[in-house]
N, C-alpha and C positions, 0 to 999 in steps of 0.2 A: 600528596599533590595537593599544594594550595591555591598555585597561579591558576589565573584564568586560562582557557584552551584556547591557543592561539588556531583561527580557523581559516581555513579559505574555501570557497565555494569556485566549483568550476562550471561556468553555465549559470545566464541569469535569464533564461524564459520565464514560463511561468511558474514551475516547479521552484525556481528559484526565488524568484520575487516575491511569490505568495504563501509558499510552504515552508521554506528554508530561512531565509533573511530576516524576517519579521520576528521569528521566535530565537533566532542566534540575538539579535539587536536588542530583545528583551530581557534575556537572561544574563543575570551579571556574571556568571561563572562562563562564559565565552566570549572571546575577542574577535570579532569578524575582521580578519585583516585583509584579506585581499579577495579579489573577484575577478575570475578571466570571463572577460566580454571582448569577444574578436571584432566585433562590426559596431559597438556604441560604447556609451559611457553611462548608461543609465543608471545603473547603480549608484553611482556617484552623487547623482541629484538627490536618491533618496538618501543615502548613507554617505556623508561628506567625508568623513574619516576612514572610509575604505580606499585602498589602493586599486585601482582598476590596471590590470595587466593583460596584456593579448598573447600571452604565449603560455603553454603548460608548463615548460620548464622552469619559468618563474616560480610556480608554486613548488615544484620537485626540489629545485636547488635553494629552498628557503629553509634552512635549518631551524628557524624560529615555529615554523608552521608544525602543528602537532596534529591536526584532523583534517582532512580532504573531503569535501563532501561533492560527488559526482551528479551532475544534473544534464548532462550531454544526451545528443542521440544514444537510442540502446546499444546499437551496433559498436560504438566508443567504450563502453562501460567496462568491459573486460581487458582491454590492453592497459587503458587508462588506472583502473584499479590497482593493477597487478604493479605499473611502474610506481605509483604513489606508495604502496607498502614497501617494496624494494628501497624506496628511500626513507623508508622509517616514517611514514605515518600510518595514522589511523583512518581507517576510511567509509564512510557512509555511502551506497550506491542507490541513487533512485531506483525504485522498480520499474522494471522486472529483474533488477540485479544484473544477470548475464542472458544471453540469448540460449545458450546451450549447458547442459549438467556439466558437461566435461570442463566448460570455462570455469563454471562454479566450485568445482570441486578442486579445482588447479588454485584459485584464489583463496579457499578455504585452508587449502594446504601451506599457501606462502604466508597467510595469516599467523597460522598454528607457528610456523618455524620463526617468524618476526617478532610472535607476541604481541601481536597488534590486534585491535579491535576491527573487524569486519562485520557490516549488518546491511540490511535493506533498508530503505525508508517506507516501512509498510505504515504509514500514518493511520491508516483507518482501524487499526486496532484501538484507537483512542477515538473513533466515532462514538457518539453517546448510544446511538441505537443498537451498534454491536456489543458496547457494555451492557446495556440492557438486556439485550439477547442472553449474553453470558451468563449473566446472574440469575436470568430465569431459567436456564439449563442447569447452572450450577445448585439451584436450591428446588430442581425437581418439580417445579410448578405447574409442570404439563405431565407429570408421571415420567413413565419411560419413554424418550423421544424416537418417534417413528419416521417422522418427516421434517425435513428442514430445505427451504427454499431463498435462496438469496436472488433479488434482481438489482441490476445496477442500468436501469432504461434512459435513454437520452431519445431527443427528436432533432436530427440534421439531416436531412433527405438530398442535401448537396455535397459536393467533394469540397473540402475547404482547402483553398488555394495556398501555395507557397508553403506548405509545412511537410517535413520528413515523415510524420506519421499517417500522411495518407499515400505514401510512395511504399513500393514493393522492396524495402531494404530489410536486413536480417533483424527480426525482432519487432516488426511495426505489425499494426493490426488489434483489435480490441482483446485480443486473446492476450498479448503483452501488455496491453494498454491496463485495460480494467480487470483482466482475469487475474493477474496477481493479487488485486486486492481480494477479490471475494475467494479465491484459492486458500489465499495465507488466514484468510476469518476461519474457513472450515479446517485449514489443518491445526490452527492453535486451538479450536474446540474440539475436534475429533481425531488427531492425529494422521496418520497415514490410512489412505482407503485401501480396501480389497481389491478394487477394479475402477477402470475409468471408460467409461463410454463419450464420445463428444460427437456433436451435430456444428459444423461450421460452416459458414455461409456468407458471400458477398451479394448484398441485397439492393443496394444503392445503383442507379444508371451512372454508368462509367468507372465504377468503384473499382479500384485496384487491391485493396487490403480485405482481410475477414474482418466485417463491420457487423456479423451476430454470431454470437456463440450460446450452445447449451450443453453445460456437462452435468453427466449425472456420476457422482461418485458413491461407491459400494461399500457400507459400512456394516454388513450383515443386515442386522433388523432395521437397522437407520438407512434409509436413502436421502442423499444429498443432492439437490438440484441448483446448478449455478446459472446464471441466464444474463446478456446483455445485447442490447441492440441499439442501432440508431435510428429506428423508425417506430417508436414507442410516443405518440404524440399524447396517448392517454396511458400513463406508466402503471403497471400492475404492482402489487405490493412491494414494498423493500425487503422484508421478511414475512415468511410464512411458516409459521412451527406448528405441527400436530403431535400429539402423545397419547399414550394410553389413559390419561385423565382429561385431557382438554386441548386447546388451539389459543395459538398468540398470532395475531396479524397486525402489521404495521407498514403504513405509507409514510412517503416522503424521504429526502435524503438528509443525513447530517447537516445542519446549517453553517459549518465553521468555514467552508469554501468559499460559500456564497458572500458572507460576511468579509472574508479575507479579501475578495476581489473588489467589494463595495467600500468597503471602508479601514481594512487594515486590522492589525492585531491590536489588541488593548487589554490588558491583564486587568479582568475585573470579575467579580463574584457572580456576574450573569453570564461570563462567558461560556459559548457552547448551549446555552440551555434554549431547549426548542418550545416553540409554542404548544398549548396544549392542544391545538387542532391537530396536531401530528402525533399526538402521542399513541401507542398502540394498544388494542384493545386484547384483553385476555378473558376465554372462557373456559372454566375449569372447574375441578372439585380439588379444594385443600382441606384435610382435615374432615372430610366426610360432608363440608359446607360447598354450595354450589356459589362460586366466584365469579360474576361477571362485569367487568369494569376497566375503564382506561387506567395504564400503568404510566406512570410520569417518567419520561425519558431520562436518564442518567445524562449530565450534563457532558458533553466531548471535551477533550483538550489536548491538543496536537502538542502543547508544550510538554506534556508527558513523554514523550518519545525523547526529545533533547536533555529533559531531566535524568532518565535514565542515561543516556549516552555519559553525561557527565557522572554519574555515579559509577560508571564501570570505570571509566579511565582515573577517574581522581581517588576513587573510595575502593576499588575493586569488588564492587557489588555484582549482581547476575544480569546478564543481558537478557532483555526481553524479546528482541526480535532475534533468535539466533540464527547462525549462519547454516546450521543443520536443517532448521525448518524452511530456510529461504531454498535451499537445495531441493529439498522436498516439493515445493512451489514448482520449480523449473522443471523436475520430474514429471510432475502432473501435466504441466503443458507438454510436454514431448510425447507422453503418452496420449493426450488428447488429439494431437495433430495426428499420430499413427492411428487411431481409433477411427478418424475423420477417413482418413486415406484408405482404409482397409474396410471399413463400414461394419466394425466387429467391437465387441468388448475386448479391452487391454486389461491382462492381469497386471496389478500394481506389483512391482518389484523392483527396489532400486538396486 
């Protein structure tokens, strides 16, 4: 396959506008043909060549479209992805993929039967800080890893009006919003945990959703802690790692999202580079020598996700974000809910 991949975006909210369309537009291997916008035509202002449609059926019935990217509210993911694959399309679903593991399993089965690519948009595998942590662990710069703590903290002490994300719909709340990012990164690094323990809370006044979570994943000698909330005006470190030879600590979030919202995507040599003030610090012993220094953050690039999608569809290469890993993430979310409801550790067994 040498032709461009004809692509449709279903939804043009924050995800579609900032995380998908700019990279599809910049990548010559994709042809962004259609965007489903039910209530406006904003995408047409940014991408005049795109056809804006109001009905999902116009995507399903278009035989020229190869790939469908679903950015709708979470409770709609399963049905739309199912319909798209049955119509012969490859599918990318914005995280959290599906609300339940049963839905995820069914979609994975359909994808296999139809020989179609199915994956989740786990873009934060291409965060610079995560790539740096991944390399530190791979190179065993801290010796045998004992603790891994990952935070994604925010400060918004009010309920954002007129958004489905603040309503009690299936798949809303921080565990389904930020949780898939942090869980996916842990699964990518360490695989399936032995058990899950969770503390889930609603902390803001008049809140309806889970807006604070702490997950502890057990990997034997390794303890993995994943946390997020809306009331961290002074955020804790993004990553904290401790091992038998030393520690690594890193503050600040990957700059790509902020850059995309402020000035859009520009393919350049300095894309994703992080200012030195946010580089993490390592204090360890390497080959018998004491090392205490800042480590330059590897530049991140969400474009890598789409490059991989093209390679899989056009060249038959390996899919990086595998649907089986996405299923593990959903299973961990379900285990976390069960753990919180029953105030106990849940043995993880898919």
